[in-house]
C-alpha positions as CSV (number, residue, x, y, z in Angstrom):
1,M,-34.6,99.5,144.1
2,K,-33.6,99.3,140.4
3,S,-35.5,102.6,139.8
4,E,-33.7,104.3,142.7
5,M,-30.4,103.1,141.3
6,R,-31.2,104.5,137.9
7,I,-32.0,107.9,139.4
8,W,-28.8,108.1,141.3
9,Q,-26.8,106.9,138.2
10,R,-28.3,109.8,136.2
11,M,-27.5,112.3,139.0
12,K,-23.9,111.1,139.1
13,R,-23.5,111.5,135.3
14,W,-24.9,115.1,135.5
15,L,-22.6,116.0,138.4
16,K,-19.6,114.7,136.5
17,F,-20.7,116.7,133.5
18,L,-21.1,119.9,135.5
19,A,-17.7,119.5,137.0
20,D,-16.1,119.3,133.5
21,V,-17.9,122.1,131.8
22,P,-16.1,125.5,131.9
23,A,-18.0,128.2,133.7
24,G,-19.0,131.5,132.0
25,V,-21.3,130.2,129.3
26,M,-24.3,132.5,129.5
27,G,-27.6,132.6,127.7
28,L,-31.2,131.8,128.1
29,P,-32.9,128.7,126.7
30,G,-35.9,129.1,124.3
31,S,-39.0,127.1,124.0
32,R,-39.2,123.9,121.9
33,T,-41.7,125.3,119.5
34,T,-43.5,128.5,118.6
35,G,-47.2,128.7,119.0
36,S,-50.2,131.0,118.3
37,W,-51.0,131.8,122.0
38,R,-49.5,135.1,123.2
39,N,-50.8,137.4,125.9
40,G,-54.0,135.4,126.2
41,S,-54.9,135.1,122.5
42,S,-54.7,131.8,120.6
43,G,-56.4,132.8,117.4
44,R,-59.2,130.3,118.3
45,G,-62.9,131.2,117.9
46,K,-65.6,130.0,120.2
47,L,-64.6,129.0,123.8
48,E,-66.4,125.8,124.5
49,V,-66.3,125.9,128.3
50,F,-65.1,129.2,129.6
51,G,-67.1,131.2,127.1
52,K,-70.2,129.3,128.4
53,Y,-69.2,129.7,132.1
54,P,-67.5,133.1,132.3
55,E,-67.6,133.3,136.2
56,F,-64.8,130.8,136.5
57,I,-62.5,133.3,134.7
58,D,-64.0,136.6,135.9
59,T,-63.7,135.7,139.6
60,D,-60.2,134.3,139.4
61,P,-57.7,136.6,141.1
62,R,-55.0,135.6,138.6
63,L,-56.9,137.5,135.9
64,R,-55.8,140.9,137.3
65,R,-52.7,140.2,139.5
66,T,-49.5,142.1,138.9
67,D,-47.0,139.6,140.5
68,G,-47.0,136.3,138.5
69,Y,-48.6,135.3,135.3
70,Q,-52.1,136.3,134.4
71,I,-54.8,134.0,133.1
72,S,-57.4,134.5,130.4
73,A,-60.4,132.5,129.2
74,D,-58.4,131.5,126.1
75,F,-55.4,130.4,128.1
76,M,-57.5,128.3,130.6
77,E,-59.4,126.7,127.7
78,I,-56.2,125.5,126.0
79,R,-54.5,124.5,129.3
80,H,-57.4,122.3,130.4
81,E,-57.8,120.9,126.9
82,C,-54.1,119.8,127.0
83,M,-54.1,118.4,130.5
84,L,-57.7,117.1,130.9
85,D,-59.1,116.2,127.5
86,S,-62.7,115.0,127.3
87,S,-61.9,111.3,126.7
88,Y,-59.7,111.3,129.8
89,V,-62.2,112.8,132.2
90,K,-65.5,111.4,131.0
91,G,-67.1,109.0,133.5
92,R,-64.3,109.6,136.0
93,K,-64.3,110.8,139.7
94,I,-61.9,113.7,140.0
95,L,-60.1,115.3,142.9
96,D,-58.7,118.9,142.4
97,M,-56.1,119.8,145.0
98,G,-55.9,123.6,145.1
99,C,-59.1,124.3,143.2
100,C,-59.0,128.1,143.3
101,V,-62.4,129.3,142.0
102,G,-63.4,125.9,140.5
103,A,-62.5,126.3,136.8
104,T,-61.2,122.7,136.6
105,G,-64.5,121.6,138.1
106,A,-66.4,123.4,135.3
107,W,-64.2,121.8,132.7
108,V,-64.5,118.2,133.9
109,L,-68.2,118.3,134.7
110,H,-68.9,119.9,131.3
111,H,-67.0,117.0,129.7
112,G,-68.9,114.2,131.6
113,A,-67.0,113.6,134.8
114,T,-69.2,111.7,137.3
115,F,-68.1,113.6,140.3
116,Y,-65.8,116.6,141.1
117,H,-64.2,117.2,144.5
118,G,-62.3,120.4,145.0
119,I,-59.9,121.1,147.9
120,E,-59.0,124.8,148.7
121,Y,-57.3,126.2,151.7
122,D,-58.3,129.8,151.1
123,A,-61.9,130.2,152.4
124,E,-62.7,133.1,150.1
125,L,-61.6,131.1,147.0
126,A,-63.5,128.0,148.2
127,N,-66.7,130.1,148.6
128,L,-66.2,131.4,145.1
129,S,-65.8,127.9,143.8
130,R,-69.1,126.8,145.4
131,A,-71.0,129.8,144.1
132,N,-69.6,129.3,140.6
133,L,-70.3,125.6,140.5
134,E,-73.8,126.0,142.1
135,K,-74.9,128.3,139.2
136,Y,-74.3,125.6,136.5
137,F,-74.0,122.1,138.0
138,S,-76.2,119.9,140.1
139,H,-75.1,119.5,143.8
140,D,-75.0,115.7,143.5
141,R,-72.0,116.0,141.0
142,W,-69.6,118.1,143.1
143,K,-68.4,119.3,146.5
144,V,-65.7,121.8,147.6
145,D,-64.0,121.4,151.0
146,T,-62.1,124.3,152.7
147,T,-59.0,122.5,154.1
148,S,-55.3,122.1,153.6
149,V,-53.9,119.4,151.3
150,E,-52.0,117.9,154.3
151,D,-55.1,117.7,156.5
152,F,-57.2,116.3,153.7
153,L,-54.7,113.5,152.9
154,K,-54.5,112.6,156.6
155,S,-58.3,112.2,157.0
156,N,-59.5,111.1,153.5
157,K,-61.0,107.7,153.0
158,E,-62.1,108.0,149.4
159,R,-60.5,106.9,146.1
160,Y,-60.4,108.8,142.9
161,D,-59.9,108.0,139.2
162,I,-57.9,111.2,138.6
163,I,-56.1,113.8,140.8
164,I,-55.2,117.1,139.4
165,A,-52.6,119.0,141.5
166,S,-52.0,122.3,139.8
167,G,-49.7,124.9,141.3
168,I,-49.3,123.2,144.7
169,I,-46.5,120.7,144.8
170,Y,-43.9,123.5,145.3
171,S,-45.8,124.7,148.4
172,F,-44.3,122.2,150.8
173,F,-41.0,121.9,152.7
174,D,-41.3,118.1,152.2
175,P,-43.3,117.0,149.1
176,I,-42.8,113.3,149.6
177,P,-45.8,112.7,151.9
178,I,-47.9,114.7,149.5
179,L,-46.8,112.5,146.6
180,N,-47.3,109.3,148.7
181,G,-50.8,110.5,149.7
182,M,-51.9,111.1,146.1
183,A,-50.4,107.8,144.9
184,G,-52.3,105.9,147.5
185,I,-55.8,107.1,146.5
186,A,-55.7,107.6,142.7
187,D,-55.1,105.7,139.4
188,S,-53.9,108.8,137.4
189,I,-52.3,112.0,138.7
190,T,-51.5,115.2,136.8
191,I,-49.0,117.6,138.4
192,E,-48.7,121.1,137.1
193,S,-45.9,123.1,138.6
194,V,-42.9,125.4,138.0
195,N,-39.4,124.4,137.1
196,P,-37.0,124.9,140.1
197,F,-34.7,127.2,138.1
198,R,-36.3,129.6,135.7
199,A,-34.9,132.1,133.2
200,R,-35.1,135.0,135.7
201,D,-33.2,133.2,138.5
202,S,-29.7,134.4,139.0
203,E,-28.5,131.7,141.5
204,P,-26.7,129.4,141.6
205,R,-24.7,131.0,138.9
206,N,-21.7,128.6,138.9
207,V,-24.0,125.6,138.1
208,L,-26.6,127.0,135.7
209,S,-24.5,129.4,133.7
210,A,-22.5,126.5,132.4
211,I,-25.5,124.9,130.6
212,R,-28.1,127.7,129.9
213,G,-26.5,128.6,126.6
214,D,-27.2,125.1,125.2
215,R,-30.9,124.7,124.7
216,A,-30.9,120.9,124.2
217,L,-28.6,120.5,127.3
218,W,-30.8,122.8,129.4
219,R,-33.9,120.9,128.4
220,S,-32.3,117.6,129.3
221,F,-31.2,118.9,132.6
222,M,-34.6,120.3,133.6
223,E,-36.6,117.4,132.3
224,D,-34.5,114.4,133.3
225,T,-32.2,115.2,136.2
226,P,-33.7,114.2,139.5
227,F,-33.3,117.1,141.9
228,M,-35.2,119.4,144.2
229,V,-34.4,123.0,145.2
230,L,-35.0,124.6,148.6
231,K,-35.8,128.2,148.0
232,I,-37.9,131.2,148.9
233,Q,-41.0,130.7,146.8
234,P,-43.7,133.3,145.9
235,M,-47.3,132.2,145.9
236,M,-50.5,134.1,145.2
237,R,-53.0,134.6,148.1
238,G,-55.9,136.3,146.5
239,V,-54.4,139.1,144.5
240,E,-51.4,139.5,146.9
241,A,-48.1,137.6,146.7
242,I,-46.8,135.9,149.8
243,R,-43.3,134.4,150.1
244,Y,-42.3,131.2,152.0
245,R,-39.6,128.6,152.2
246,A,-40.4,125.4,150.2
247,T,-38.7,122.6,148.4
248,V,-39.4,122.7,144.6
249,P,-39.1,119.3,142.9
250,G,-38.0,119.2,139.3
251,Q,-39.4,117.2,136.5
252,G,-36.8,114.5,136.7
253,Y,-37.4,114.1,140.4
254,L,-41.1,113.7,140.0
255,K,-40.7,111.2,137.2
256,G,-38.2,109.2,139.2
257,Y,-40.2,109.2,142.4
258,M,-43.5,108.4,140.8
259,D,-41.9,105.5,139.0
260,I,-40.7,104.2,142.3
261,V,-44.3,104.2,143.7
262,G,-45.7,102.5,140.6
263,F,-46.8,105.3,138.2
264,K,-45.7,105.6,134.6
265,H,-45.1,109.1,133.0
266,V,-47.3,109.9,130.0
267,E,-45.2,112.0,127.7
268,A,-48.1,113.5,125.5
269,V,-49.4,116.0,128.1
270,H,-46.1,117.8,128.6
271,D,-45.3,117.9,124.9
272,T,-48.7,119.1,123.9
273,L,-48.6,122.0,126.5
274,E,-45.2,123.1,125.3
275,S,-46.5,123.2,121.7
276,R,-49.7,125.0,122.4
277,L,-48.6,127.4,125.2
278,P,-44.9,127.8,124.7
279,E,-44.6,131.1,126.6
280,R,-45.9,129.6,129.8
281,Y,-44.7,125.9,129.4
282,N,-41.0,125.5,128.6
283,P,-37.9,124.5,130.5
284,S,-37.5,128.0,132.0
285,A,-41.1,128.3,133.2
286,R,-43.9,125.8,134.0
287,F,-44.6,122.2,133.2
288,A,-47.3,119.6,133.6
289,L,-46.8,115.8,134.0
290,R,-49.3,113.0,133.9
291,F,-48.7,109.7,135.7
292,D,-50.8,106.6,135.3
293,K,-50.7,103.8,137.8
294,V,-49.1,100.5,136.7
295,S,-48.3,98.8,140.0
296,G,-48.3,99.2,143.7
297,R,-44.9,99.7,145.2
298,Q,-43.5,100.6,148.6
299,Q,-43.4,104.3,149.4
300,S,-40.5,106.1,150.9
301,Q,-40.5,108.2,154.0
302,G,-40.6,111.9,153.8
303,F,-37.6,114.1,154.9
304,L,-39.0,114.9,158.4
305,A,-40.2,111.3,159.1
306,A,-36.8,109.9,158.1
307,M,-35.0,112.4,160.3
308,N,-37.3,111.7,163.3
309,N,-36.8,107.9,162.9
310,A,-33.1,108.3,162.7
311,E,-32.9,110.0,166.1
C-alpha cells in the first residue's frame, strides 16, 4: 500500500508541474553520454560470442529490415554484455520470452547457464532458434517452445532463476498479468522495451512539448513517472512490420509495479546500456531494467479482470 501511495504522489506532482509549465517549449532530448558505438561499430576487436556463433546474427530478420532499428554482431555483443554479464548468468536457469532466433540462448549457454528455455510465437523464428542452438549446444541444455507468452504463463509449472523479456512488454493491451506471471516464477527479471513517447512522436503535443527542451526534466519524466500509453504500436513479424493496439508501460510504471510485487530495481543495467549504446538506449528510444526479488507481495488484478469483477 505504501508503494502504491508513493506512485500516486509522484504522479500528482508531475500533473501539477505540467499544468504550470507554459506550452510551446520545443526541442529534442539528447542521450546522457556519448559512446563509441554508431551504426553497428563499437571499435572493439574480437567478438567473443557472436563472432564464434555467426548464425545467431545472420538469420535474424532485424539484420536487414527497413522499418525499425537494425542489429549487428557488435551491437548484440554489447547489449548482451550489459544486460546479461557472465557472472549474472553462470549456473542459472534462464527463460527467454520472445527469443527470436536464439541469440540470447547462445550468449547465456556460452557463459555457463545450466539451462536455457526460449519462448517464441512465430513458428519460423522458433525453428531458426532450434537449428541455431542445435549446431553448437547439447540438447540437454536448452529447449525452444512455439507458443504465445500468455499461453505459456497460463500452463507453465517451472521456476527460473532469470527471465529476459526483450521487446515484448509493449505487445499487450494489458501488461499487468504478464508482469504478475513473470514475478511468480523467477528471482530476477530483465525487461527490455521502448519508451512510450519517443523523439519522433508528435502527440500529445500539449503535454510533451512543454518538457522536451529540458534534457534533465525529460529524463526524469521518462524514467520516474509511472504511466502507460495506449497507442498503435509497430512490431516486426519476420522482415515485415505489423501494427496493433497495445498499452506501452513507461520505466516509472514498471519500477513502481515491480516494487509492489516485491522486486527491487537494479540501476546498473540501465545506466551501462545508456553509456555503451547511447543511440539506441536513451530517454527518447529504448531502455532495459533489471529487477531482483526481495519479497513476495500481493499482486494486483489486470485491467480486464478488474473490469469483469466490477460488473
